[in-house]
TIVO-2410 file (N, C-alpha, C; in nm, 3 decimals):
# residues 103
REC num residu      c1      c2      c3 atome chaine
REC   1      Q   5.040  -1.063  -0.822     N      A
REC   1      Q   5.104  -1.138  -0.928    CA      A
REC   1      Q   5.000  -1.210  -1.012     C      A
REC   2      G   4.920  -1.134  -1.078     N      A
REC   2      G   4.819  -1.192  -1.164    CA      A
REC   2      G   4.839  -1.150  -1.307     C      A
REC   3      T   4.741  -1.176  -1.388     N      A
REC   3      T   4.749  -1.136  -1.529    CA      A
REC   3      T   4.716  -0.988  -1.541     C      A
REC   4      R   4.751  -0.930  -1.654     N      A
REC   4      R   4.731  -0.787  -1.674    CA      A
REC   4      R   4.584  -0.746  -1.664     C      A
REC   5      D   4.493  -0.834  -1.707     N      A
REC   5      D   4.352  -0.798  -1.700    CA      A
REC   5      D   4.303  -0.788  -1.556     C      A
REC   6      M   4.374  -0.853  -1.461     N      A
REC   6      M   4.335  -0.847  -1.321    CA      A
REC   6      M   4.426  -0.754  -1.239     C      A
REC   7      A   4.556  -0.748  -1.273     N      A
REC   7      A   4.652  -0.672  -1.193    CA      A
REC   7      A   4.694  -0.541  -1.258     C      A
REC   8      G   4.648  -0.514  -1.378     N      A
REC   8      G   4.686  -0.389  -1.444    CA      A
REC   8      G   4.815  -0.405  -1.523     C      A
REC   9      P   4.875  -0.294  -1.560     N      A
REC   9      P   4.993  -0.296  -1.647    CA      A
REC   9      P   5.114  -0.368  -1.586     C      A
REC  10      T   5.117  -0.382  -1.454     N      A
REC  10      T   5.231  -0.451  -1.391    CA      A
REC  10      T   5.212  -0.602  -1.388     C      A
REC  11      G   5.096  -0.650  -1.430     N      A
REC  11      G   5.068  -0.793  -1.427    CA      A
REC  11      G   5.136  -0.869  -1.539     C      A
REC  12      F   5.129  -1.000  -1.529     N      A
REC  12      F   5.189  -1.088  -1.629    CA      A
REC  12      F   5.102  -1.097  -1.754     C      A
REC  13      T   5.165  -1.128  -1.864     N      A
REC  13      T   5.088  -1.169  -1.982    CA      A
REC  13      T   5.031  -1.306  -1.949     C      A
REC  14      T   4.933  -1.348  -2.025     N      A
REC  14      T   4.874  -1.480  -1.999    CA      A
REC  14      T   4.979  -1.589  -2.006     C      A
REC  15      E   5.066  -1.583  -2.106     N      A
REC  15      E   5.169  -1.685  -2.122    CA      A
REC  15      E   5.266  -1.684  -2.004     C      A
REC  16      A   5.308  -1.563  -1.962     N      A
REC  16      A   5.401  -1.552  -1.850    CA      A
REC  16      A   5.336  -1.601  -1.720     C      A
REC  17      F   5.207  -1.572  -1.706     N      A
REC  17      F   5.135  -1.617  -1.587    CA      A
REC  17      F   5.130  -1.769  -1.581     C      A
REC  18      I   5.102  -1.832  -1.694     N      A
REC  18      I   5.096  -1.979  -1.699    CA      A
REC  18      I   5.234  -2.037  -1.669     C      A
REC  19      D   5.339  -1.976  -1.723     N      A
REC  19      D   5.475  -2.022  -1.693    CA      A
REC  19      D   5.504  -2.010  -1.543     C      A
REC  20      K   5.462  -1.901  -1.481     N      A
REC  20      K   5.485  -1.880  -1.338    CA      A
REC  20      K   5.410  -1.984  -1.256     C      A
REC  21      V   5.285  -2.010  -1.291     N      A
REC  21      V   5.206  -2.112  -1.220    CA      A
REC  21      V   5.270  -2.249  -1.238     C      A
REC  22      A   5.314  -2.282  -1.358     N      A
REC  22      A   5.379  -2.411  -1.383    CA      A
REC  22      A   5.507  -2.423  -1.300     C      A
REC  23      W   5.584  -2.315  -1.290     N      A
REC  23      W   5.707  -2.316  -1.210    CA      A
REC  23      W   5.675  -2.341  -1.063     C      A
REC  24      R   5.572  -2.270  -1.011     N      A
REC  24      R   5.535  -2.289  -0.870    CA      A
REC  24      R   5.481  -2.429  -0.846     C      A
REC  25      L   5.399  -2.478  -0.936     N      A
REC  25      L   5.344  -2.611  -0.921    CA      A
REC  25      L   5.454  -2.716  -0.925     C      A
REC  26      G   5.549  -2.702  -1.016     N      A
REC  26      G   5.662  -2.794  -1.023    CA      A
REC  26      G   5.743  -2.793  -0.895     C      A
REC  27      R   5.765  -2.673  -0.839     N      A
REC  27      R   5.837  -2.661  -0.713    CA      A
REC  27      R   5.761  -2.729  -0.599     C      A
REC  28      Y   5.630  -2.709  -0.597     N      A
REC  28      Y   5.545  -2.770  -0.494    CA      A
REC  28      Y   5.546  -2.922  -0.505     C      A
REC  29      L   5.530  -2.973  -0.626     N      A
REC  29      L   5.523  -3.118  -0.645    CA      A
REC  29      L   5.657  -3.186  -0.620     C      A
REC  30      S   5.766  -3.116  -0.645     N      A
REC  30      S   5.897  -3.179  -0.622    CA      A
REC  30      S   5.923  -3.199  -0.473     C      A
REC  31      D   5.857  -3.120  -0.389     N      A
REC  31      D   5.872  -3.134  -0.244    CA      A
REC  31      D   5.783  -3.244  -0.186     C      A
REC  32      Q   5.694  -3.295  -0.266     N      A
REC  32      Q   5.601  -3.398  -0.217    CA      A
REC  32      Q   5.669  -3.534  -0.218     C      A
REC  33      V   5.697  -3.585  -0.100     N      A
REC  33      V   5.760  -3.716  -0.088    CA      A
REC  33      V   5.670  -3.803  -0.002     C      A
REC  34      E   5.632  -3.918  -0.053     N      A
REC  34      E   5.547  -4.010   0.021    CA      A
REC  34      E   5.633  -4.094   0.115     C      A
REC  35      N   5.605  -4.086   0.243     N      A
REC  35      N   5.676  -4.169   0.340    CA      A
REC  35      N   5.614  -4.308   0.348     C      A
REC  36      E   5.487  -4.315   0.317     N      A
REC  36      E   5.415  -4.443   0.322    CA      A
REC  36      E   5.357  -4.471   0.184     C      A
REC  37      L   5.345  -4.599   0.154     N      A
REC  37      L   5.279  -4.635   0.029    CA      A
REC  37      L   5.130  -4.606   0.041     C      A
REC  38      P   5.066  -4.571  -0.067     N      A
REC  38      P   4.922  -4.548  -0.060    CA      A
REC  38      P   4.850  -4.677  -0.024     C      A
REC  39      P   4.733  -4.668   0.039     N      A
REC  39      P   4.662  -4.789   0.078    CA      A
REC  39      P   4.618  -4.870  -0.043     C      A
REC  40      V   4.613  -5.000  -0.024     N      A
REC  40      V   4.565  -5.089  -0.129    CA      A
REC  40      V   4.413  -5.097  -0.115     C      A
REC  41      L   4.344  -5.059  -0.220     N      A
REC  41      L   4.199  -5.062  -0.216    CA      A
REC  41      L   4.150  -5.197  -0.267     C      A
REC  42      E   4.072  -5.263  -0.186     N      A
REC  42      E   4.020  -5.394  -0.224    CA      A
REC  42      E   3.869  -5.384  -0.240     C      A
REC  43      E   3.816  -5.473  -0.319     N      A
REC  43      E   3.672  -5.479  -0.339    CA      A
REC  43      E   3.606  -5.521  -0.209     C      A
REC  44      P   3.504  -5.448  -0.163     N      A
REC  44      P   3.439  -5.487  -0.037    CA      A
REC  44      P   3.365  -5.619  -0.050     C      A
REC  45      D   3.348  -5.685   0.063     N      A
REC  45      D   3.276  -5.812   0.067    CA      A
REC  45      D   3.128  -5.785   0.042     C      A
REC  46      R   3.075  -5.838  -0.064     N      A
REC  46      R   2.934  -5.817  -0.096    CA      A
REC  46      R   2.849  -5.941  -0.071     C      A
REC  47      S   2.904  -6.037   0.001     N      A
REC  47      S   2.829  -6.160   0.025    CA      A
REC  47      S   2.704  -6.134   0.108     C      A
REC  48      Y   2.706  -6.029   0.191     N      A
REC  48      Y   2.591  -5.998   0.273    CA      A
REC  48      Y   2.469  -5.960   0.188     C      A
REC  49      V   2.493  -5.913   0.068     N      A
REC  49      V   2.383  -5.870  -0.018    CA      A
REC  49      V   2.294  -5.988  -0.056     C      A
REC  50      R   2.351  -6.104  -0.075     N      A
REC  50      R   2.276  -6.220  -0.120    CA      A
REC  50      R   2.219  -6.304  -0.006     C      A
REC  51      K   2.260  -6.278   0.118     N      A
REC  51      K   2.210  -6.359   0.230    CA      A
REC  51      K   2.059  -6.346   0.240     C      A
REC  52      G   1.993  -6.456   0.256     N      A
REC  52      G   1.849  -6.454   0.274    CA      A
REC  52      G   1.769  -6.453   0.145     C      A
REC  53      F   1.832  -6.439   0.031     N      A
REC  53      F   1.759  -6.434  -0.095    CA      A
REC  53      F   1.758  -6.569  -0.166     C      A
REC  54      D   1.832  -6.664  -0.115     N      A
REC  54      D   1.839  -6.795  -0.182    CA      A
REC  54      D   1.705  -6.866  -0.183     C      A
REC  55      N   1.625  -6.847  -0.081     N      A
REC  55      N   1.497  -6.917  -0.071    CA      A
REC  55      N   1.379  -6.833  -0.117     C      A
REC  56      I   1.406  -6.720  -0.178     N      A
REC  56      I   1.299  -6.631  -0.223    CA      A
REC  56      I   1.259  -6.667  -0.365     C      A
REC  57      D   1.129  -6.681  -0.386     N      A
REC  57      D   1.075  -6.706  -0.520    CA      A
REC  57      D   1.064  -6.570  -0.590     C      A
REC  58      M   1.168  -6.537  -0.666     N      A
REC  58      M   1.174  -6.405  -0.729    CA      A
REC  58      M   1.061  -6.383  -0.829     C      A
REC  59      A   1.016  -6.487  -0.896     N      A
REC  59      A   0.906  -6.472  -0.993    CA      A
REC  59      A   0.779  -6.429  -0.920     C      A
REC  60      K   0.751  -6.490  -0.806     N      A
REC  60      K   0.632  -6.452  -0.728    CA      A
REC  60      K   0.649  -6.311  -0.672     C      A
REC  61      L   0.770  -6.279  -0.632     N      A
REC  61      L   0.796  -6.146  -0.579    CA      A
REC  61      L   0.769  -6.040  -0.686     C      A
REC  62      H   0.816  -6.065  -0.807     N      A
REC  62      H   0.789  -5.973  -0.918    CA      A
REC  62      H   0.639  -5.965  -0.947     C      A
REC  63      S   0.571  -6.077  -0.939     N      A
REC  63      S   0.427  -6.080  -0.963    CA      A
REC  63      S   0.353  -5.993  -0.860     C      A
REC  64      E   0.392  -6.005  -0.734     N      A
REC  64      E   0.330  -5.923  -0.629    CA      A
REC  64      E   0.360  -5.775  -0.652     C      A
REC  65      F   0.483  -5.745  -0.687     N      A
REC  65      F   0.522  -5.606  -0.713    CA      A
REC  65      F   0.441  -5.549  -0.828     C      A
REC  66      D   0.425  -5.628  -0.933     N      A
REC  66      D   0.353  -5.582  -1.052    CA      A
REC  66      D   0.208  -5.546  -1.022     C      A
REC  67      K   0.150  -5.604  -0.918     N      A
REC  67      K   0.013  -5.569  -0.880    CA      A
REC  67      K   0.002  -5.422  -0.841     C      A
REC  68      Y   0.111  -5.367  -0.788     N      A
REC  68      Y   0.110  -5.229  -0.742    CA      A
REC  68      Y   0.180  -5.134  -0.840     C      A
REC  69      D   0.249  -5.190  -0.937     N      A
REC  69      D   0.314  -5.110  -1.041    CA      A
REC  69      D   0.214  -5.093  -1.154     C      A
REC  70      K   0.118  -5.004  -1.133     N      A
REC  70      K   0.005  -4.988  -1.226    CA      A
REC  70      K   0.049  -4.947  -1.367     C      A
REC  71      E   0.151  -4.863  -1.376     N      A
REC  71      E   0.194  -4.813  -1.506    CA      A
REC  71      E   0.295  -4.906  -1.574     C      A
REC  72      G   0.343  -5.007  -1.503     N      A
REC  72      G   0.441  -5.099  -1.560    CA      A
REC  72      G   0.578  -5.036  -1.580     C      A
REC  73      T   0.611  -4.938  -1.497     N      A
REC  73      T   0.737  -4.866  -1.511    CA      A
REC  73      T   0.850  -4.925  -1.427     C      A
REC  74      G   0.816  -5.020  -1.342     N      A
REC  74      G   0.917  -5.073  -1.250    CA      A
REC  74      G   0.929  -4.988  -1.126     C      A
REC  75      R   0.834  -4.898  -1.107     N      A
REC  75      R   0.832  -4.810  -0.990    CA      A
REC  75      R   0.694  -4.813  -0.928     C      A
REC  76      V   0.691  -4.791  -0.799     N      A
REC  76      V   0.564  -4.786  -0.727    CA      A
REC  76      V   0.554  -4.650  -0.662     C      A
REC  77      G   0.446  -4.580  -0.688     N      A
REC  77      G   0.425  -4.449  -0.627    CA      A
REC  77      G   0.394  -4.462  -0.478     C      A
REC  78      F   0.400  -4.350  -0.408     N      A
REC  78      F   0.380  -4.351  -0.264    CA      A
REC  78      F   0.243  -4.404  -0.225     C      A
REC  79      K   0.140  -4.364  -0.298     N      A
REC  79      K   0.004  -4.408  -0.266    CA      A
REC  79      K  -0.007  -4.561  -0.280     C      A
REC  80      D   0.047  -4.616  -0.388     N      A
REC  80      D   0.043  -4.761  -0.408    CA      A
REC  80      D   0.132  -4.832  -0.308     C      A
REC  81      F   0.245  -4.771  -0.273     N      A
REC  81      F   0.334  -4.828  -0.171    CA      A
REC  81      F   0.261  -4.837  -0.037     C      A
REC  82      T   0.186  -4.731  -0.004     N      A
REC  82      T   0.110  -4.731   0.120    CA      A
REC  82      T   0.005  -4.842   0.119     C      A
REC  83      K  -0.067  -4.855   0.008     N      A
REC  83      K  -0.168  -4.962  -0.002    CA      A
REC  83      K  -0.103  -5.099   0.017     C      A
REC  84      M   0.015  -5.117  -0.042     N      A
REC  84      M   0.085  -5.244  -0.032    CA      A
REC  84      M   0.121  -5.274   0.113     C      A
REC  85      L   0.175  -5.175   0.185     N      A
REC  85      L   0.212  -5.197   0.325    CA      A
REC  85      L   0.090  -5.226   0.412     C      A
REC  86      V  -0.020  -5.155   0.387     N      A
REC  86      V  -0.142  -5.178   0.464    CA      A
REC  86      V  -0.192  -5.320   0.439     C      A
REC  87      K  -0.195  -5.362   0.313     N      A
REC  87      K  -0.242  -5.496   0.280    CA      A
REC  87      K  -0.154  -5.604   0.343     C      A
REC  88      M  -0.023  -5.577   0.349     N      A
REC  88      M   0.070  -5.673   0.409    CA      A
REC  88      M   0.064  -5.670   0.562     C      A
REC  89      G   0.000  -5.568   0.618     N      A
REC  89      G  -0.012  -5.558   0.763    CA      A
REC  89      G   0.115  -5.506   0.830     C      A
REC  90      I   0.199  -5.437   0.755     N      A
REC  90      I   0.323  -5.387   0.814    CA      A
REC  90      I   0.333  -5.235   0.806     C      A
REC  91      A   0.224  -5.167   0.773     N      A
REC  91      A   0.225  -5.021   0.769    CA      A
REC  91      A   0.238  -4.968   0.912     C      A
REC  92      P   0.325  -4.871   0.934     N      A
REC  92      P   0.338  -4.816   1.069    CA      A
REC  92      P   0.210  -4.743   1.109     C      A
REC  93      E   0.168  -4.766   1.230     N      A
REC  93      E   0.046  -4.703   1.279    CA      A
REC  93      E   0.079  -4.589   1.373     C      A
REC  94      K  -0.011  -4.492   1.380     N      A
REC  94      K   0.008  -4.381   1.472    CA      A
REC  94      K  -0.005  -4.434   1.614     C      A
REC  95      K   0.072  -4.375   1.703     N      A
REC  95      K   0.062  -4.413   1.844    CA      A
REC  95      K  -0.060  -4.346   1.903     C      A
REC  96      S  -0.136  -4.421   1.978     N      A
REC  96      S  -0.253  -4.362   2.043    CA      A
REC  96      S  -0.206  -4.285   2.165     C      A
REC  97      T  -0.275  -4.176   2.194     N      A
REC  97      T  -0.240  -4.096   2.311    CA      A
REC  97      T  -0.347  -4.108   2.415     C      A
REC  98      D  -0.310  -4.094   2.537     N      A
REC  98      D  -0.405  -4.101   2.648    CA      A
REC  98      D  -0.463  -3.964   2.679     C      A
REC  99      K  -0.430  -3.867   2.600     N      A
REC  99      K  -0.475  -3.731   2.624    CA      A
REC  99      K  -0.624  -3.719   2.595     C      A
REC 100      E  -0.691  -3.646   2.683     N      A
REC 100      E  -0.833  -3.622   2.662    CA      A
REC 100      E  -0.852  -3.526   2.545     C      A
REC 101      P  -0.952  -3.548   2.461     N      A
REC 101      P  -0.974  -3.456   2.350    CA      A
REC 101      P  -1.017  -3.319   2.400     C      A
REC 102      D  -0.973  -3.215   2.329     N      A
REC 102      D  -1.017  -3.078   2.364    CA      A
REC 102      D  -1.160  -3.062   2.324     C      A
REC 103      V  -1.240  -3.004   2.414     N      A
REC 103      V  -1.383  -2.986   2.386    CA      A
REC 103      V  -1.417  -2.841   2.376     C      A
***
């Protein structure tokens, strides 16, 4: 039950096909009955986002960031990010192994 270009001479014209789809869709939608009301969507609590930032000197923070934002784009590349973490002393270090070196 497709259009003539897909089903051949026994298929529907485009207009008849659209009418058939509309009829089926109308039949389908008329059977849709909601037993429950849809959920009420509320804005999530975003107070956690601001916790801990009240005592931060944002001007100094921007100044520190700008030291590593060489191009002034508001972005820091991976190499500069790595330098920043190393300088801050928080760069993750490789774990040392107790394995003897291969000779």
